[in-house]
C-alpha positions as a Python dict, from the first residue, in 0.01 Angstrom:
ca = {
    (1, 'M'): (0, 0, 0),
    (2, 'L'): (123, 351, -76),
    (3, 'G'): (223, 540, 235),
    (4, 'L'): (52, 852, 365),
    (5, 'G'): (373, 1049, 337),
    (6, 'R'): (540, 1271, 593),
    (7, 'S'): (450, 1588, 405),
    (8, 'Y'): (74, 1540, 431),
    (9, 'P'): (29, 1700, 778),
    (10, 'L'): (218, 2004, 652),
    (11, 'R'): (6, 2018, 336),
    (12, 'L'): (-309, 1990, 550),
    (13, 'A'): (-199, 2271, 780),
    (14, 'R'): (-121, 2494, 482),
    (15, 'A'): (-453, 2410, 318),
    (16, 'R'): (-642, 2508, 633),
    (17, 'L'): (-448, 2821, 723),
    (18, 'L'): (-310, 2979, 406),
    (19, 'P'): (-474, 3135, 101),
    (20, 'R'): (-481, 2866, -166),
    (21, 'P'): (-597, 2867, -530),
    (22, 'M'): (-876, 2611, -490),
    (23, 'K'): (-1003, 2800, -187),
    (24, 'T'): (-1039, 3103, -412),
    (25, 'V'): (-1233, 2898, -666),
    (26, 'F'): (-1471, 2766, -401),
    (27, 'R'): (-1521, 3113, -256),
    (28, 'R'): (-1634, 3218, -603),
    (29, 'I'): (-1871, 2922, -621),
    (30, 'A'): (-2006, 3014, -276),
    (31, 'Q'): (-2120, 3347, -419),
    (32, 'H'): (-2376, 3147, -618),
    (33, 'R'): (-2455, 2845, -400),
    (34, 'R'): (-2417, 2722, -43),
    (35, 'L'): (-2119, 2489, -31),
    (36, 'D'): (-2262, 2276, 250),
    (37, 'L'): (-2548, 2173, 20),
    (38, 'M'): (-2329, 2077, -274),
    (39, 'S'): (-2212, 1742, -410),
    (40, 'V'): (-1865, 1716, -563),
    (41, 'V'): (-1682, 1454, -767),
    (42, 'E'): (-1311, 1455, -844),
    (43, 'L'): (-1237, 1258, -1158),
    (44, 'F'): (-863, 1209, -1095),
    (45, 'A'): (-819, 1219, -718),
    (46, 'R'): (-479, 1054, -678),
    (47, 'A'): (-397, 1085, -305),
    (48, 'G'): (-612, 1392, -247),
    (49, 'D'): (-328, 1610, -127),
    (50, 'F'): (-314, 1855, -418),
    (51, 'H'): (-640, 2041, -351),
    (52, 'T'): (-905, 1803, -211),
    (53, 'I'): (-793, 1895, 140),
    (54, 'E'): (-878, 2258, 66),
    (55, 'Y'): (-1254, 2207, 28),
    (56, 'A'): (-1353, 1854, 140),
    (57, 'N'): (-1484, 1960, 481),
    (58, 'Q'): (-1707, 2231, 331),
    (59, 'V'): (-1931, 2025, 103),
    (60, 'R'): (-2224, 1793, 164),
    (61, 'K'): (-2114, 1498, -48),
    (62, 'L'): (-1781, 1399, -202),
    (63, 'E'): (-1685, 1124, -447),
    (64, 'L'): (-1324, 1055, -537),
    (65, 'W'): (-1234, 857, -849),
    (66, 'E'): (-885, 718, -897),
    (67, 'I'): (-763, 441, -1125),
    (68, 'E'): (-462, 341, -912),
    (69, 'P'): (-591, 102, -641),
    (70, 'G'): (-302, 179, -409),
    (71, 'F'): (-445, 525, -345),
    (72, 'A'): (-786, 398, -226),
    (73, 'P'): (-687, 330, 137),
    (74, 'I'): (-507, 663, 154),
    (75, 'L'): (-813, 848, 28),
    (76, 'Q'): (-1042, 659, 265),
    (77, 'K'): (-820, 748, 559),
    (78, 'R'): (-786, 1112, 466),
    (79, 'F'): (-1150, 1165, 366),
    (80, 'P'): (-1362, 922, 572),
    (81, 'R'): (-1689, 1087, 463),
    (82, 'A'): (-1612, 1049, 95),
    (83, 'T'): (-1712, 771, -143),
    (84, 'V'): (-1390, 639, -297),
    (85, 'R'): (-1411, 456, -629),
    (86, 'T'): (-1124, 272, -795),
    (87, 'V'): (-1228, 327, -1155),
    (88, 'D'): (-1106, 426, -1498),
    (89, 'T'): (-1255, 775, -1513),
    (90, 'Y'): (-1304, 769, -1889),
    (91, 'A'): (-1492, 439, -1874),
    (92, 'R'): (-1694, 555, -1573),
    (93, 'L'): (-1805, 869, -1755),
    (94, 'Q'): (-1966, 649, -2022),
    (95, 'T'): (-2194, 476, -1769),
    (96, 'A'): (-2533, 587, -1634),
    (97, 'P'): (-2457, 918, -1465),
    (98, 'T'): (-2508, 1051, -1115),
    (99, 'L'): (-2555, 1426, -1110),
    (100, 'F'): (-2310, 1644, -919),
    (101, 'D'): (-2305, 2014, -840),
    (102, 'V'): (-1928, 2038, -891),
    (103, 'V'): (-1707, 1826, -1117),
    (104, 'I'): (-1329, 1864, -1088),
    (105, 'G'): (-1122, 1731, -1377),
    (106, 'D'): (-761, 1757, -1257),
    (107, 'A'): (-634, 1515, -1522),
    (108, 'P'): (-269, 1421, -1571),
    (109, 'V'): (-95, 1665, -1803),
    (110, 'S'): (124, 1404, -1971),
    (111, 'E'): (-3, 1124, -2195),
    (112, 'H'): (-217, 870, -2010),
    (113, 'G'): (-380, 586, -2199),
    (114, 'G'): (-348, 773, -2525),
    (115, 'R'): (-509, 1087, -2379),
    (116, 'H'): (-369, 1427, -2288),
    (117, 'E'): (-471, 1677, -2020),
    (118, 'H'): (-849, 1675, -1963),
    (119, 'F'): (-952, 1670, -2329),
    (120, 'G'): (-1093, 1316, -2313),
    (121, 'I'): (-1360, 1395, -2052),
    (122, 'F'): (-1562, 1585, -2312),
    (123, 'P'): (-1844, 1559, -2402),
    (124, 'A'): (-1936, 1277, -2160),
    (125, 'V'): (-1871, 1492, -1852),
    (126, 'F'): (-2173, 1710, -1930),
    (127, 'S'): (-2405, 1418, -1848),
    (128, 'W'): (-2278, 1420, -1487),
    (129, 'L'): (-2360, 1784, -1418),
    (130, 'A'): (-2667, 1896, -1225),
    (131, 'D'): (-2892, 2150, -1398),
    (132, 'E'): (-2687, 2427, -1238),
    (133, 'A'): (-2331, 2314, -1183),
    (134, 'F'): (-1964, 2410, -1176),
    (135, 'L'): (-1693, 2248, -1385),
    (136, 'I'): (-1331, 2296, -1274),
    (137, 'I'): (-1041, 2192, -1496),
    (138, 'D'): (-670, 2267, -1527),
    (139, 'V'): (-554, 2469, -1825),
    (140, 'I'): (-209, 2551, -1961),
    (141, 'P'): (-228, 2857, -2187),
    (142, 'F'): (143, 2876, -2267),
    (143, 'V'): (379, 2583, -2323),
    (144, 'T'): (696, 2756, -2210),
    (145, 'A'): (1038, 2627, -2113),
    (146, 'D'): (911, 2633, -1754),
    (147, 'A'): (617, 2414, -1856),
    (148, 'R'): (846, 2161, -2017),
    (149, 'R'): (1065, 2152, -1708),
    (150, 'A'): (765, 2112, -1481),
    (151, 'F'): (623, 1829, -1696),
    (152, 'P'): (920, 1660, -1866),
    (153, 'R'): (705, 1375, -1998),
    (154, 'A'): (455, 1609, -2164),
    (155, 'F'): (437, 1832, -2471),
    (156, 'D'): (583, 1594, -2726),
    (157, 'D'): (455, 1599, -3085),
    (158, 'G'): (150, 1388, -3002),
    (159, 'H'): (56, 1612, -2712),
    (160, 'M'): (93, 1929, -2917),
    (161, 'Q'): (-118, 1780, -3194),
    (162, 'A'): (-386, 1698, -2937),
    (163, 'R'): (-379, 2060, -2816),
    (164, 'S'): (-407, 2186, -3176),
    (165, 'L'): (-706, 1962, -3242),
    (166, 'F'): (-887, 2035, -2917),
    (167, 'Y'): (-841, 2411, -2923),
    (168, 'G'): (-861, 2449, -3302),
    (169, 'T'): (-537, 2641, -3336),
    (170, 'D'): (-207, 2622, -3516),
    (171, 'R'): (-33, 2773, -3212),
    (172, 'P'): (-92, 2510, -2943),
    (173, 'D'): (202, 2646, -2745),
    (174, 'H'): (53, 2995, -2710),
    (175, 'I'): (-319, 3033, -2631),
    (176, 'Q'): (-429, 3349, -2456),
    (177, 'P'): (-638, 3278, -2142),
    (178, 'S'): (-923, 3488, -2281),
    (179, 'M'): (-924, 3274, -2596),
    (180, 'M'): (-932, 2960, -2381),
    (181, 'V'): (-1235, 3088, -2191),
    (182, 'T'): (-1408, 3166, -2521),
    (183, 'H'): (-1332, 2816, -2649),
    (184, 'Y'): (-1473, 2640, -2342),
    (185, 'C'): (-1779, 2863, -2336),
    (186, 'A'): (-1850, 2773, -2699),
    (187, 'L'): (-1801, 2404, -2617),
    (188, 'C'): (-2051, 2428, -2332),
    (189, 'E'): (-2301, 2631, -2532),
    (190, 'A'): (-2294, 2374, -2813),
    (191, 'A'): (-2369, 2102, -2558),
    (192, 'G'): (-2676, 2286, -2429),
    (193, 'W'): (-2542, 2496, -2142),
    (194, 'T'): (-2551, 2864, -2055),
    (195, 'I'): (-2241, 3003, -1882),
    (196, 'F'): (-2319, 3250, -1604),
    (197, 'D'): (-1971, 3290, -1454),
    (198, 'T'): (-1609, 3204, -1530),
    (199, 'L'): (-1287, 3229, -1335),
    (200, 'I'): (-923, 3160, -1416),
    (201, 'E'): (-716, 3122, -1101),
    (202, 'P'): (-339, 3064, -1124),
    (203, 'R'): (-250, 2742, -947),
    (204, 'K'): (120, 2667, -961),
    (205, 'E'): (401, 2678, -1210),
    (206, 'V'): (225, 2701, -1547),
    (207, 'L'): (-115, 2559, -1445),
    (208, 'S'): (-433, 2754, -1377),
    (209, 'Y'): (-775, 2645, -1262),
    (210, 'L'): (-1059, 2729, -1498),
    (211, 'M'): (-1400, 2735, -1333),
    (212, 'L'): (-1710, 2737, -1554),
    (213, 'A'): (-2047, 2805, -1392),
    (214, 'L'): (-2309, 2633, -1605),
    (215, 'R'): (-2686, 2626, -1626),
    (216, 'R'): (-2862, 2370, -1843),
    (217, 'K'): (-3074, 2530, -2114),
    (218, 'N'): (-3438, 2435, -2116),
    (219, 'E'): (-3581, 2274, -2426),
    (220, 'Q'): (-3719, 2601, -2560),
    (221, 'E'): (-3381, 2773, -2526),
    (222, 'S'): (-3199, 2479, -2684),
    (223, 'T'): (-3421, 2480, -2994),
    (224, 'A'): (-3455, 2857, -3037),
    (225, 'P'): (-3316, 2992, -3366),
    (226, 'V'): (-2991, 3185, -3347),
}
């Protein structure tokens, strides 16, 4: 079994006491909805020490998905109120959905099972969102030398081609954050969602959180001429 790690108590203390990026994201969400009434699912939980510890005690219900079985006992120990599932997230997203108020897609940046970043969760992830929900993903606007140092196994030719295809650009290494927000908003709109708030919050190194606040269009809105 994977160990809990000596650094976890320090991470927990920092998460509780210091300003942290995910805390900022959840404060923004709290402007719209009460956190203690919300259900949350993390699609790539790993050991839960990156950001789960920053919000887990604020929400009503928490599910943690992780493909590596060695992390399950760690997650169960750290988050005893959570439902921990050892699953392939991409396969799970194709099954009959449970609706959540918040979905967090902190996918691996480097290639994993032929996929890159969070691109593979779309469009299936939309089926798991409540009628008014919040989708949080990691984005990397600029593939800089710092990005390549931070993720030495990422950003090869296959990864850059995947970025070009997903974002529809011939400059996958340089995408302005505002253009990224526009792209995701268009993706959500095409899937039948209205966006009523967005937030980009720098996380660490070259990563930022992108929060999309979504409301499902009713049938009349979805079929109205444009």
